[in-house]
C-alpha positions in Angstrom: 21.1 -30.9 -21.6 24.2 -31.0 -19.4 24.8 -27.3 -19.9 21.4 -26.5 -18.4 21.9 -28.9 -15.5 25.5 -28.6 -14.6 25.7 -28.8 -10.7 28.9 -26.8 -10.8 27.4 -23.8 -12.5 25.7 -21.4 -10.1 22.0 -20.7 -10.6 21.6 -16.9 -10.5 18.1 -15.7 -9.5 17.3 -12.2 -10.7 14.2 -10.2 -10.6 12.8 -8.4 -13.7 14.7 -5.2 -12.8 18.0 -7.1 -12.6 18.4 -7.1 -8.8 19.4 -10.3 -7.1 16.5 -12.7 -6.2 18.1 -13.4 -2.8 20.2 -11.0 -0.8 20.9 -13.1 2.3 21.4 -16.7 1.0 22.6 -18.9 3.8 23.5 -22.6 4.2 21.7 -24.2 7.2 21.8 -27.8 8.4 20.0 -29.9 11.0 23.2 -31.6 12.0 26.6 -30.7 13.3 28.8 -29.3 10.5 32.3 -27.9 10.0 33.2 -24.5 8.7 36.9 -23.6 8.2 37.9 -26.1 10.9 35.3 -24.9 13.4 32.4 -27.2 14.5 29.0 -25.6 14.0 26.0 -26.7 16.0 22.9 -27.8 14.2 20.5 -25.1 13.1 16.8 -25.0 14.2 15.3 -25.4 10.8 11.8 -24.6 11.8 12.9 -21.3 13.4 15.1 -20.7 10.3 12.0 -21.0 8.1 9.9 -18.7 10.4 12.7 -16.0 10.4 12.9 -16.2 6.6 9.1 -15.9 6.3 9.0 -13.0 8.7 11.6 -11.2 6.7 9.6 -11.2 3.5 8.7 -7.7 2.3 6.8 -8.3 -1.0 6.2 -11.9 -1.9 6.6 -15.5 -0.7 6.3 -18.4 -3.2 6.8 -21.9 -1.8 6.4 -25.3 -3.4 6.5 -28.1 -0.8 5.6 -31.8 -0.7 4.1 -32.0 2.8 3.1 -29.4 5.3 2.4 -30.0 9.0 4.2 -27.2 10.9 1.6 -25.1 12.5 4.1 -22.4 13.6 5.2 -22.0 10.0 1.6 -21.8 8.8 0.9 -19.1 11.4 4.0 -17.1 10.2 2.7 -17.4 6.6 -0.8 -16.2 7.6 0.8 -13.3 9.5 2.8 -12.2 6.5 -0.3 -12.4 4.3 -2.2 -10.2 6.8 0.7 -7.8 6.7 0.2 -7.3 3.0 2.8 -9.8 1.6 1.7 -11.9 -1.3 1.9 -15.5 -0.2 1.5 -18.5 -2.5 2.1 -22.1 -1.4 1.9 -25.1 -3.7 1.6 -28.6 -2.2 1.7 -32.1 -3.6 -1.9 -33.0 -4.7 -1.5 -36.6 -3.3 -0.8 -35.2 0.2 -3.9 -33.1 0.1 -6.1 -36.1 -0.7 
């Protein structure tokens, strides 16, 4: 089982045609961080999500525990109306 869950082995996401699943993977944090000796300010995670959603061209598939960000919901609806396939899964206990 370790071979399938080794945290030091990168998980490569590829589409059926072999192209990368992500072309602009980035690390964002909601706190101050360091990069090569330089202090980086915290990222605005809500805006990061909205920018990511707005960049979707074909499909968005999300699985989340809780969802209460109206601006993010508006961005998802806008992408759907623009023809992007949008699917969001949410924890059943939260819906109840």
